[in-house]
PyMOL Python script that loads the backbone (N, CA, C, O; Angstrom):
from pymol import cmd

cmd.read_pdbstr("""\
ATOM      1  N   MET A   1       2.185  21.136  10.130  1.00  0.00           N
ATOM      2  CA  MET A   1       2.667  19.890   9.430  1.00  0.00           C
ATOM      3  C   MET A   1       3.881  19.562  10.212  1.00  0.00           C
ATOM      4  O   MET A   1       3.653  18.502  10.793  1.00  0.00           O
ATOM      5  N   MET A   2       4.640  19.840  10.388  1.00  0.00           N
ATOM      6  CA  MET A   2       5.844  19.371  11.097  1.00  0.00           C
ATOM      7  C   MET A   2       5.373  18.739  12.607  1.00  0.00           C
ATOM      8  O   MET A   2       5.952  17.713  12.963  1.00  0.00           O
ATOM      9  N   PRO A   3       4.406  19.284  13.446  1.00  0.00           N
ATOM     10  CA  PRO A   3       4.003  18.938  14.610  1.00  0.00           C
ATOM     11  C   PRO A   3       3.373  17.199  14.325  1.00  0.00           C
ATOM     12  O   PRO A   3       3.703  16.196  14.956  1.00  0.00           O
ATOM     13  N   PHE A   4       2.627  17.274  13.452  1.00  0.00           N
ATOM     14  CA  PHE A   4       1.808  16.064  12.882  1.00  0.00           C
ATOM     15  C   PHE A   4       3.248  14.914  12.731  1.00  0.00           C
ATOM     16  O   PHE A   4       3.178  13.806  13.262  1.00  0.00           O
ATOM     17  N   LEU A   5       4.201  15.243  12.140  1.00  0.00           N
ATOM     18  CA  LEU A   5       5.180  14.459  11.604  1.00  0.00           C
ATOM     19  C   LEU A   5       6.047  13.807  12.928  1.00  0.00           C
ATOM     20  O   LEU A   5       6.346  12.663  13.268  1.00  0.00           O
ATOM     21  N   PHE A   6       6.288  15.193  13.491  1.00  0.00           N
ATOM     22  CA  PHE A   6       7.090  14.665  14.718  1.00  0.00           C
ATOM     23  C   PHE A   6       6.288  13.928  15.782  1.00  0.00           C
ATOM     24  O   PHE A   6       6.982  13.470  16.689  1.00  0.00           O
ATOM     25  N   VAL A   7       5.134  13.739  15.859  1.00  0.00           N
ATOM     26  CA  VAL A   7       4.183  12.860  16.715  1.00  0.00           C
ATOM     27  C   VAL A   7       4.221  11.589  15.862  1.00  0.00           C
ATOM     28  O   VAL A   7       4.204  10.522  16.475  1.00  0.00           O
ATOM     29  N   PHE A   8       4.261  11.573  14.806  1.00  0.00           N
ATOM     30  CA  PHE A   8       4.228  10.397  14.084  1.00  0.00           C
ATOM     31  C   PHE A   8       5.371   9.398  14.146  1.00  0.00           C
ATOM     32  O   PHE A   8       5.308   8.174  14.025  1.00  0.00           O
ATOM     33  N   ILE A   9       6.419  10.164  14.358  1.00  0.00           N
ATOM     34  CA  ILE A   9       7.865   9.609  14.526  1.00  0.00           C
ATOM     35  C   ILE A   9       7.772   9.158  16.292  1.00  0.00           C
ATOM     36  O   ILE A   9       8.187   8.039  16.592  1.00  0.00           O
ATOM     37  N   ILE A  10       7.444   9.701  16.950  1.00  0.00           N
ATOM     38  CA  ILE A  10       7.674   9.120  18.623  1.00  0.00           C
ATOM     39  C   ILE A  10       6.372   8.079  18.238  1.00  0.00           C
ATOM     40  O   ILE A  10       6.576   6.966  18.723  1.00  0.00           O
ATOM     41  N   PHE A  11       5.510   8.140  17.734  1.00  0.00           N
ATOM     42  CA  PHE A  11       4.590   7.068  17.507  1.00  0.00           C
ATOM     43  C   PHE A  11       5.277   6.094  17.037  1.00  0.00           C
ATOM     44  O   PHE A  11       5.217   5.126  17.795  1.00  0.00           O
ATOM     45  N   TYR A  12       5.944   5.907  16.064  1.00  0.00           N
ATOM     46  CA  TYR A  12       6.568   4.973  15.827  1.00  0.00           C
ATOM     47  C   TYR A  12       7.445   4.218  16.401  1.00  0.00           C
ATOM     48  O   TYR A  12       7.525   2.994  16.300  1.00  0.00           O
ATOM     49  N   PHE A  13       8.148   4.955  17.039  1.00  0.00           N
ATOM     50  CA  PHE A  13       9.568   4.266  17.648  1.00  0.00           C
ATOM     51  C   PHE A  13       9.054   4.056  19.185  1.00  0.00           C
ATOM     52  O   PHE A  13       9.946   3.578  19.886  1.00  0.00           O
ATOM     53  N   LEU A  14       7.830   4.298  19.873  1.00  0.00           N
ATOM     54  CA  LEU A  14       7.333   3.953  21.133  1.00  0.00           C
ATOM     55  C   LEU A  14       6.465   2.916  20.994  1.00  0.00           C
ATOM     56  O   LEU A  14       6.332   2.052  21.860  1.00  0.00           O
ATOM     57  N   LEU A  15       5.796   2.937  19.852  1.00  0.00           N
ATOM     58  CA  LEU A  15       4.901   1.752  19.930  1.00  0.00           C
ATOM     59  C   LEU A  15       5.241   0.622  18.917  1.00  0.00           C
ATOM     60  O   LEU A  15       5.729  -0.486  19.137  1.00  0.00           O
ATOM     61  N   ILE A  16       4.813   1.256  17.629  1.00  0.00           N
ATOM     62  CA  ILE A  16       5.192   0.265  16.427  1.00  0.00           C
ATOM     63  C   ILE A  16       6.497  -0.577  16.161  1.00  0.00           C
ATOM     64  O   ILE A  16       6.496  -1.679  15.612  1.00  0.00           O
ATOM     65  N   ARG A  17       7.528   0.040  16.588  1.00  0.00           N
ATOM     66  CA  ARG A  17       8.901  -0.664  16.254  1.00  0.00           C
ATOM     67  C   ARG A  17       8.868  -1.517  17.437  1.00  0.00           C
ATOM     68  O   ARG A  17       9.147  -2.653  17.052  1.00  0.00           O
ATOM     69  N   PRO A  18       8.690  -1.508  18.503  1.00  0.00           N
ATOM     70  CA  PRO A  18       8.789  -2.419  19.890  1.00  0.00           C
ATOM     71  C   PRO A  18       8.092  -3.726  19.463  1.00  0.00           C
ATOM     72  O   PRO A  18       8.578  -4.839  19.665  1.00  0.00           O
ATOM     73  N   GLN A  19       6.702  -3.455  18.749  1.00  0.00           N
ATOM     74  CA  GLN A  19       5.944  -4.567  18.609  1.00  0.00           C
ATOM     75  C   GLN A  19       6.440  -5.460  17.494  1.00  0.00           C
ATOM     76  O   GLN A  19       6.260  -6.678  17.521  1.00  0.00           O
ATOM     77  N   GLN A  20       7.112  -4.789  16.443  1.00  0.00           N
ATOM     78  CA  GLN A  20       7.854  -5.485  15.207  1.00  0.00           C
ATOM     79  C   GLN A  20       8.535  -6.207  16.022  1.00  0.00           C
ATOM     80  O   GLN A  20       8.228  -7.396  16.112  1.00  0.00           O
ATOM     81  N   ARG A  21       9.582  -5.704  16.787  1.00  0.00           N
ATOM     82  CA  ARG A  21      10.712  -6.670  17.119  1.00  0.00           C
ATOM     83  C   ARG A  21       9.851  -8.143  18.439  1.00  0.00           C
ATOM     84  O   ARG A  21      10.306  -9.270  18.638  1.00  0.00           O
ATOM     85  N   ARG A  22       8.859  -7.657  18.931  1.00  0.00           N
ATOM     86  CA  ARG A  22       8.419  -8.670  19.804  1.00  0.00           C
ATOM     87  C   ARG A  22       7.969  -9.830  18.493  1.00  0.00           C
ATOM     88  O   ARG A  22       8.302 -11.013  18.429  1.00  0.00           O
ATOM     89  N   ASN A  23       7.215  -9.142  17.630  1.00  0.00           N
ATOM     90  CA  ASN A  23       6.679 -10.502  16.710  1.00  0.00           C
ATOM     91  C   ASN A  23       7.521 -11.201  16.326  1.00  0.00           C
ATOM     92  O   ASN A  23       7.488 -12.427  16.428  1.00  0.00           O
ATOM     93  N   LYS A  24       8.616 -10.415  15.710  1.00  0.00           N
ATOM     94  CA  LYS A  24      10.001 -11.427  15.289  1.00  0.00           C
ATOM     95  C   LYS A  24      10.484 -12.344  15.936  1.00  0.00           C
ATOM     96  O   LYS A  24      10.757 -13.479  15.546  1.00  0.00           O
ATOM     97  N   GLU A  25      10.696 -11.577  17.647  1.00  0.00           N
ATOM     98  CA  GLU A  25      11.345 -12.521  18.461  1.00  0.00           C
ATOM     99  C   GLU A  25      10.386 -13.922  18.626  1.00  0.00           C
ATOM    100  O   GLU A  25      10.978 -14.975  18.865  1.00  0.00           O
ATOM    101  N   HIS A  26       8.750 -13.929  18.485  1.00  0.00           N
ATOM    102  CA  HIS A  26       7.954 -14.832  18.702  1.00  0.00           C
ATOM    103  C   HIS A  26       8.074 -15.769  17.483  1.00  0.00           C
ATOM    104  O   HIS A  26       7.997 -16.985  17.661  1.00  0.00           O
ATOM    105  N   GLN A  27       8.232 -15.331  16.437  1.00  0.00           N
ATOM    106  CA  GLN A  27       8.146 -15.969  15.244  1.00  0.00           C
ATOM    107  C   GLN A  27       9.480 -16.959  15.184  1.00  0.00           C
ATOM    108  O   GLN A  27       9.470 -18.085  14.689  1.00  0.00           O
ATOM    109  N   ASN A  28      10.545 -16.358  15.745  1.00  0.00           N
ATOM    110  CA  ASN A  28      11.862 -16.991  15.495  1.00  0.00           C
ATOM    111  C   ASN A  28      11.803 -18.099  16.864  1.00  0.00           C
ATOM    112  O   ASN A  28      12.456 -19.141  16.815  1.00  0.00           O
ATOM    113  N   PHE A  29      11.071 -17.800  17.906  1.00  0.00           N
ATOM    114  CA  PHE A  29      10.819 -18.922  18.878  1.00  0.00           C
ATOM    115  C   PHE A  29      10.002 -19.862  18.483  1.00  0.00           C
ATOM    116  O   PHE A  29      10.069 -21.018  18.902  1.00  0.00           O
ATOM    117  N   LEU A  30       9.182 -19.461  17.665  1.00  0.00           N
ATOM    118  CA  LEU A  30       8.210 -20.952  17.003  1.00  0.00           C
ATOM    119  C   LEU A  30       8.848 -21.529  16.021  1.00  0.00           C
ATOM    120  O   LEU A  30       8.573 -22.714  15.833  1.00  0.00           O
ATOM    121  N   THR A  31       9.800 -20.923  15.181  1.00  0.00           N
ATOM    122  CA  THR A  31      10.467 -22.026  14.592  1.00  0.00           C
ATOM    123  C   THR A  31      11.498 -22.974  15.098  1.00  0.00           C
ATOM    124  O   THR A  31      11.868 -24.047  14.623  1.00  0.00           O
ATOM    125  N   LYS A  32      11.845 -22.396  16.071  1.00  0.00           N
ATOM    126  CA  LYS A  32      12.842 -23.506  16.942  1.00  0.00           C
ATOM    127  C   LYS A  32      12.429 -24.459  17.836  1.00  0.00           C
ATOM    128  O   LYS A  32      13.158 -25.131  18.565  1.00  0.00           O
ATOM    129  N   LEU A  33      10.932 -24.502  17.736  1.00  0.00           N
ATOM    130  CA  LEU A  33      10.308 -25.758  18.603  1.00  0.00           C
ATOM    131  C   LEU A  33      10.556 -26.820  18.322  1.00  0.00           C
ATOM    132  O   LEU A  33      10.847 -27.014  17.142  1.00  0.00           O
ATOM    133  N   LYS A  34      10.556 -27.863  19.169  1.00  0.00           N
ATOM    134  CA  LYS A  34      10.908 -29.310  19.062  1.00  0.00           C
ATOM    135  C   LYS A  34       9.962 -30.153  19.962  1.00  0.00           C
ATOM    136  O   LYS A  34       9.224 -29.709  20.842  1.00  0.00           O
ATOM    137  N   LYS A  35      10.109 -31.393  19.601  1.00  0.00           N
ATOM    138  CA  LYS A  35       9.474 -32.327  20.501  1.00  0.00           C
ATOM    139  C   LYS A  35       9.832 -32.353  21.800  1.00  0.00           C
ATOM    140  O   LYS A  35      11.032 -32.618  21.878  1.00  0.00           O
ATOM    141  N   GLY A  36       9.254 -32.174  23.020  1.00  0.00           N
ATOM    142  CA  GLY A  36       9.749 -32.244  24.038  1.00  0.00           C
ATOM    143  C   GLY A  36      10.002 -31.177  24.943  1.00  0.00           C
ATOM    144  O   GLY A  36      10.231 -31.338  26.142  1.00  0.00           O
ATOM    145  N   ASP A  37       9.952 -29.952  24.280  1.00  0.00           N
ATOM    146  CA  ASP A  37      10.062 -28.818  24.919  1.00  0.00           C
ATOM    147  C   ASP A  37       8.871 -28.701  25.798  1.00  0.00           C
ATOM    148  O   ASP A  37       7.827 -29.222  25.407  1.00  0.00           O
ATOM    149  N   ASN A  38       8.899 -28.078  26.941  1.00  0.00           N
ATOM    150  CA  ASN A  38       7.706 -27.593  27.989  1.00  0.00           C
ATOM    151  C   ASN A  38       7.287 -26.056  27.427  1.00  0.00           C
ATOM    152  O   ASN A  38       8.183 -25.240  27.212  1.00  0.00           O
ATOM    153  N   VAL A  39       6.426 -25.847  27.292  1.00  0.00           N
ATOM    154  CA  VAL A  39       5.350 -24.511  26.768  1.00  0.00           C
ATOM    155  C   VAL A  39       4.604 -24.139  27.825  1.00  0.00           C
ATOM    156  O   VAL A  39       4.398 -24.748  28.874  1.00  0.00           O
ATOM    157  N   LEU A  40       4.155 -22.924  27.406  1.00  0.00           N
ATOM    158  CA  LEU A  40       2.764 -22.224  27.988  1.00  0.00           C
ATOM    159  C   LEU A  40       1.878 -21.583  26.783  1.00  0.00           C
ATOM    160  O   LEU A  40       2.431 -20.843  25.970  1.00  0.00           O
ATOM    161  N   THR A  41       0.497 -21.880  26.684  1.00  0.00           N
ATOM    162  CA  THR A  41       0.164 -21.383  25.803  1.00  0.00           C
ATOM    163  C   THR A  41      -0.885 -20.186  26.236  1.00  0.00           C
ATOM    164  O   THR A  41      -1.210 -20.083  27.419  1.00  0.00           O
ATOM    165  N   SER A  42      -1.398 -19.294  25.244  1.00  0.00           N
ATOM    166  CA  SER A  42      -1.900 -18.295  25.515  1.00  0.00           C
ATOM    167  C   SER A  42      -3.121 -18.283  26.529  1.00  0.00           C
ATOM    168  O   SER A  42      -3.422 -17.336  27.256  1.00  0.00           O
ATOM    169  N   GLY A  43      -3.745 -19.455  26.449  1.00  0.00           N
ATOM    170  CA  GLY A  43      -5.254 -19.525  27.105  1.00  0.00           C
ATOM    171  C   GLY A  43      -4.410 -20.367  28.803  1.00  0.00           C
ATOM    172  O   GLY A  43      -5.106 -20.980  29.613  1.00  0.00           O
ATOM    173  N   GLY A  44      -2.853 -20.172  28.979  1.00  0.00           N
ATOM    174  CA  GLY A  44      -2.412 -20.794  30.566  1.00  0.00           C
ATOM    175  C   GLY A  44      -2.679 -22.108  30.728  1.00  0.00           C
ATOM    176  O   GLY A  44      -3.002 -22.616  31.802  1.00  0.00           O
ATOM    177  N   VAL A  45      -2.531 -22.780  29.508  1.00  0.00           N
ATOM    178  CA  VAL A  45      -2.200 -24.473  29.623  1.00  0.00           C
ATOM    179  C   VAL A  45      -0.836 -24.747  29.497  1.00  0.00           C
ATOM    180  O   VAL A  45      -0.257 -24.451  28.453  1.00  0.00           O
ATOM    181  N   LEU A  46      -0.187 -25.332  30.528  1.00  0.00           N
ATOM    182  CA  LEU A  46       1.086 -25.677  30.262  1.00  0.00           C
ATOM    183  C   LEU A  46       1.172 -27.604  29.679  1.00  0.00           C
ATOM    184  O   LEU A  46       0.384 -28.513  29.938  1.00  0.00           O
ATOM    185  N   GLY A  47       2.369 -27.623  28.902  1.00  0.00           N
ATOM    186  CA  GLY A  47       2.452 -28.817  28.167  1.00  0.00           C
ATOM    187  C   GLY A  47       3.455 -29.147  27.666  1.00  0.00           C
ATOM    188  O   GLY A  47       4.249 -28.241  27.414  1.00  0.00           O
ATOM    189  N   THR A  48       3.845 -30.577  27.311  1.00  0.00           N
ATOM    190  CA  THR A  48       5.084 -30.567  26.690  1.00  0.00           C
ATOM    191  C   THR A  48       4.719 -31.189  25.094  1.00  0.00           C
ATOM    192  O   THR A  48       3.834 -32.017  24.878  1.00  0.00           O
ATOM    193  N   ILE A  49       5.441 -30.703  24.258  1.00  0.00           N
ATOM    194  CA  ILE A  49       5.443 -30.948  22.746  1.00  0.00           C
ATOM    195  C   ILE A  49       5.455 -32.007  22.397  1.00  0.00           C
ATOM    196  O   ILE A  49       6.621 -32.395  22.477  1.00  0.00           O
ATOM    197  N   ALA A  50       4.438 -33.244  21.806  1.00  0.00           N
ATOM    198  CA  ALA A  50       4.575 -34.452  21.684  1.00  0.00           C
ATOM    199  C   ALA A  50       4.384 -34.418  20.440  1.00  0.00           C
ATOM    200  O   ALA A  50       4.661 -35.496  19.913  1.00  0.00           O
ATOM    201  N   GLY A  51       3.841 -33.230  19.377  1.00  0.00           N
ATOM    202  CA  GLY A  51       4.177 -33.544  18.107  1.00  0.00           C
ATOM    203  C   GLY A  51       4.090 -32.259  17.404  1.00  0.00           C
ATOM    204  O   GLY A  51       3.792 -31.347  18.174  1.00  0.00           O
ATOM    205  N   LEU A  52       4.288 -31.826  15.938  1.00  0.00           N
ATOM    206  CA  LEU A  52       4.627 -30.912  15.320  1.00  0.00           C
ATOM    207  C   LEU A  52       4.075 -30.936  13.805  1.00  0.00           C
ATOM    208  O   LEU A  52       4.239 -31.873  13.025  1.00  0.00           O
ATOM    209  N   THR A  53       3.418 -29.783  13.542  1.00  0.00           N
ATOM    210  CA  THR A  53       3.530 -29.887  11.881  1.00  0.00           C
ATOM    211  C   THR A  53       3.550 -28.045  11.657  1.00  0.00           C
ATOM    212  O   THR A  53       3.906 -27.228  12.507  1.00  0.00           O
ATOM    213  N   GLU A  54       3.156 -27.816  10.549  1.00  0.00           N
ATOM    214  CA  GLU A  54       3.593 -26.748  10.125  1.00  0.00           C
ATOM    215  C   GLU A  54       2.410 -25.750  10.985  1.00  0.00           C
ATOM    216  O   GLU A  54       2.922 -24.743  11.475  1.00  0.00           O
ATOM    217  N   LYS A  55       1.220 -25.873  11.175  1.00  0.00           N
ATOM    218  CA  LYS A  55       0.135 -24.996  11.431  1.00  0.00           C
ATOM    219  C   LYS A  55       0.072 -25.335  12.997  1.00  0.00           C
ATOM    220  O   LYS A  55       0.103 -24.400  13.798  1.00  0.00           O
ATOM    221  N   PHE A  56      -0.023 -26.779  13.484  1.00  0.00           N
ATOM    222  CA  PHE A  56      -0.301 -27.248  14.599  1.00  0.00           C
ATOM    223  C   PHE A  56       0.580 -27.948  15.397  1.00  0.00           C
ATOM    224  O   PHE A  56       1.442 -28.669  14.894  1.00  0.00           O
ATOM    225  N   VAL A  57       0.443 -27.798  16.713  1.00  0.00           N
ATOM    226  CA  VAL A  57       1.293 -28.540  17.976  1.00  0.00           C
ATOM    227  C   VAL A  57       0.140 -29.607  18.904  1.00  0.00           C
ATOM    228  O   VAL A  57      -0.984 -29.514  19.397  1.00  0.00           O
ATOM    229  N   THR A  58       0.899 -30.319  18.806  1.00  0.00           N
ATOM    230  CA  THR A  58       0.261 -31.664  19.831  1.00  0.00           C
ATOM    231  C   THR A  58       1.070 -31.543  21.294  1.00  0.00           C
ATOM    232  O   THR A  58       2.195 -31.974  21.549  1.00  0.00           O
ATOM    233  N   LEU A  59       0.189 -30.855  22.136  1.00  0.00           N
ATOM    234  CA  LEU A  59       0.601 -30.810  23.827  1.00  0.00           C
ATOM    235  C   LEU A  59       0.320 -32.429  24.492  1.00  0.00           C
ATOM    236  O   LEU A  59      -0.593 -33.185  24.158  1.00  0.00           O
ATOM    237  N   GLU A  60       1.036 -32.604  25.179  1.00  0.00           N
ATOM    238  CA  GLU A  60       0.940 -33.652  26.291  1.00  0.00           C
ATOM    239  C   GLU A  60       0.511 -32.774  27.496  1.00  0.00           C
ATOM    240  O   GLU A  60       1.338 -31.963  27.912  1.00  0.00           O
ATOM    241  N   VAL A  61      -0.818 -32.865  28.154  1.00  0.00           N
ATOM    242  CA  VAL A  61      -0.984 -31.794  29.154  1.00  0.00           C
ATOM    243  C   VAL A  61      -0.802 -32.728  30.623  1.00  0.00           C
ATOM    244  O   VAL A  61      -0.528 -32.277  31.735  1.00  0.00           O
ATOM    245  N   ALA A  62      -1.049 -34.190  30.235  1.00  0.00           N
ATOM    246  CA  ALA A  62      -1.037 -34.825  31.362  1.00  0.00           C
ATOM    247  C   ALA A  62      -0.794 -36.355  31.031  1.00  0.00           C
ATOM    248  O   ALA A  62      -0.928 -36.662  29.847  1.00  0.00           O
ATOM    249  N   ASP A  63      -0.550 -37.075  31.677  1.00  0.00           N
ATOM    250  CA  ASP A  63       0.108 -38.405  31.300  1.00  0.00           C
ATOM    251  C   ASP A  63      -1.199 -39.378  30.085  1.00  0.00           C
ATOM    252  O   ASP A  63      -2.112 -39.986  30.643  1.00  0.00           O
ATOM    253  N   GLY A  64      -1.139 -39.393  28.949  1.00  0.00           N
ATOM    254  CA  GLY A  64      -2.148 -40.004  27.958  1.00  0.00           C
ATOM    255  C   GLY A  64      -3.167 -38.818  27.530  1.00  0.00           C
ATOM    256  O   GLY A  64      -4.061 -39.099  26.732  1.00  0.00           O
ATOM    257  N   VAL A  65      -3.071 -37.685  27.968  1.00  0.00           N
ATOM    258  CA  VAL A  65      -4.045 -36.661  27.571  1.00  0.00           C
ATOM    259  C   VAL A  65      -3.262 -35.809  26.635  1.00  0.00           C
ATOM    260  O   VAL A  65      -2.408 -35.036  27.069  1.00  0.00           O
ATOM    261  N   ARG A  66      -3.581 -35.948  25.087  1.00  0.00           N
ATOM    262  CA  ARG A  66      -2.749 -34.877  24.396  1.00  0.00           C
ATOM    263  C   ARG A  66      -4.158 -33.716  23.816  1.00  0.00           C
ATOM    264  O   ARG A  66      -5.353 -33.998  23.911  1.00  0.00           O
ATOM    265  N   ILE A  67      -3.631 -32.503  23.270  1.00  0.00           N
ATOM    266  CA  ILE A  67      -4.534 -31.533  22.796  1.00  0.00           C
ATOM    267  C   ILE A  67      -3.421 -31.271  21.568  1.00  0.00           C
ATOM    268  O   ILE A  67      -2.207 -31.437  21.460  1.00  0.00           O
ATOM    269  N   ARG A  68      -4.601 -30.723  20.616  1.00  0.00           N
ATOM    270  CA  ARG A  68      -4.064 -30.342  19.497  1.00  0.00           C
ATOM    271  C   ARG A  68      -4.204 -28.803  19.508  1.00  0.00           C
ATOM    272  O   ARG A  68      -5.312 -28.448  19.911  1.00  0.00           O
ATOM    273  N   ILE A  69      -3.208 -27.607  19.105  1.00  0.00           N
ATOM    274  CA  ILE A  69      -3.651 -26.596  19.358  1.00  0.00           C
ATOM    275  C   ILE A  69      -3.116 -25.667  17.807  1.00  0.00           C
ATOM    276  O   ILE A  69      -2.519 -26.311  16.944  1.00  0.00           O
ATOM    277  N   LEU A  70      -3.326 -24.527  17.641  1.00  0.00           N
ATOM    278  CA  LEU A  70      -2.503 -24.079  16.810  1.00  0.00           C
ATOM    279  C   LEU A  70      -1.096 -23.436  17.329  1.00  0.00           C
ATOM    280  O   LEU A  70      -0.924 -22.873  18.410  1.00  0.00           O
ATOM    281  N   LYS A  71      -0.008 -23.681  16.171  1.00  0.00           N
ATOM    282  CA  LYS A  71       1.322 -23.258  16.634  1.00  0.00           C
ATOM    283  C   LYS A  71       1.798 -21.829  17.124  1.00  0.00           C
ATOM    284  O   LYS A  71       2.791 -21.641  17.826  1.00  0.00           O
ATOM    285  N   THR A  72       0.921 -20.823  16.639  1.00  0.00           N
ATOM    286  CA  THR A  72       0.874 -19.747  16.972  1.00  0.00           C
ATOM    287  C   THR A  72       0.185 -19.396  18.571  1.00  0.00           C
ATOM    288  O   THR A  72       0.413 -18.299  19.081  1.00  0.00           O
ATOM    289  N   GLN A  73      -0.476 -20.201  19.128  1.00  0.00           N
ATOM    290  CA  GLN A  73      -1.070 -20.075  20.443  1.00  0.00           C
ATOM    291  C   GLN A  73      -0.012 -20.322  21.573  1.00  0.00           C
ATOM    292  O   GLN A  73      -0.202 -19.847  22.692  1.00  0.00           O
ATOM    293  N   ILE A  74       0.927 -20.948  21.326  1.00  0.00           N
ATOM    294  CA  ILE A  74       2.063 -20.706  22.176  1.00  0.00           C
ATOM    295  C   ILE A  74       2.527 -19.437  22.478  1.00  0.00           C
ATOM    296  O   ILE A  74       2.720 -18.538  21.659  1.00  0.00           O
ATOM    297  N   SER A  75       2.721 -19.383  23.806  1.00  0.00           N
ATOM    298  CA  SER A  75       3.302 -17.902  24.170  1.00  0.00           C
ATOM    299  C   SER A  75       4.775 -17.756  24.400  1.00  0.00           C
ATOM    300  O   SER A  75       5.558 -16.961  23.880  1.00  0.00           O
ATOM    301  N   SER A  76       5.024 -18.858  25.446  1.00  0.00           N
ATOM    302  CA  SER A  76       6.498 -18.887  25.921  1.00  0.00           C
ATOM    303  C   SER A  76       7.082 -20.366  26.170  1.00  0.00           C
ATOM    304  O   SER A  76       6.301 -21.317  26.139  1.00  0.00           O
ATOM    305  N   PRO A  77       8.211 -20.529  26.374  1.00  0.00           N
ATOM    306  CA  PRO A  77       8.873 -21.738  26.861  1.00  0.00           C
ATOM    307  C   PRO A  77       8.459 -21.588  28.425  1.00  0.00           C
ATOM    308  O   PRO A  77       8.132 -20.580  29.051  1.00  0.00           O
ATOM    309  N   VAL A  78       8.582 -22.892  28.823  1.00  0.00           N
ATOM    310  CA  VAL A  78       8.598 -22.929  30.370  1.00  0.00           C
ATOM    311  C   VAL A  78       9.801 -23.663  30.978  1.00  0.00           C
ATOM    312  O   VAL A  78      10.093 -24.683  30.353  1.00  0.00           O
ATOM    313  N   GLU A  79      10.468 -23.432  31.901  1.00  0.00           N
ATOM    314  CA  GLU A  79      11.940 -23.950  32.794  1.00  0.00           C
ATOM    315  C   GLU A  79      11.153 -24.919  33.680  1.00  0.00           C
ATOM    316  O   GLU A  79      10.074 -24.769  34.252  1.00  0.00           O
ATOM    317  N   GLU A  80      12.084 -26.062  33.625  1.00  0.00           N
ATOM    318  CA  GLU A  80      11.686 -26.969  34.391  1.00  0.00           C
ATOM    319  C   GLU A  80      11.801 -26.574  36.020  1.00  0.00           C
ATOM    320  O   GLU A  80      12.839 -26.185  36.555  1.00  0.00           O
ATOM    321  N   GLU A  81      10.792 -26.719  36.545  1.00  0.00           N
ATOM    322  CA  GLU A  81      10.817 -26.723  37.837  1.00  0.00           C
ATOM    323  C   GLU A  81      11.794 -27.493  38.689  1.00  0.00           C
ATOM    324  O   GLU A  81      11.846 -28.719  38.595  1.00  0.00           O
ATOM    325  N   GLN A  82      12.822 -26.608  39.785  1.00  0.00           N
ATOM    326  CA  GLN A  82      13.504 -27.039  40.661  1.00  0.00           C
ATOM    327  C   GLN A  82      13.091 -27.898  41.726  1.00  0.00           C
ATOM    328  O   GLN A  82      12.280 -27.409  42.513  1.00  0.00           O
ATOM    329  N   LYS A  83      13.510 -29.197  41.945  1.00  0.00           N
ATOM    330  CA  LYS A  83      12.913 -29.925  43.198  1.00  0.00           C
ATOM    331  C   LYS A  83      13.747 -29.811  44.209  1.00  0.00           C
ATOM    332  O   LYS A  83      13.469 -30.315  45.297  1.00  0.00           O
TER     333      LYS A  83
END
""", "prot")
cmd.dss("prot")
cmd.show_as("cartoon", "prot")
cmd.util.cbc("prot")
cmd.orient("prot")
């Protein structure tokens, strides 16, 4: 019984706990999004946030080209490229 408990504890601290922390950080990131932020979607699309609702984000991916995606599909912020 003790070896199973030991394996579960190791499994928890090596896999489950870090994933929970990453999920919490991602949720905090999503709540701080605002119009004008440059972001990367999970599909690899780069865009600037043109509008926000509770569940959806409107991204401007080119001049006059806007797409509507689920907010949860935004994976990370994108820093401005230096010229």
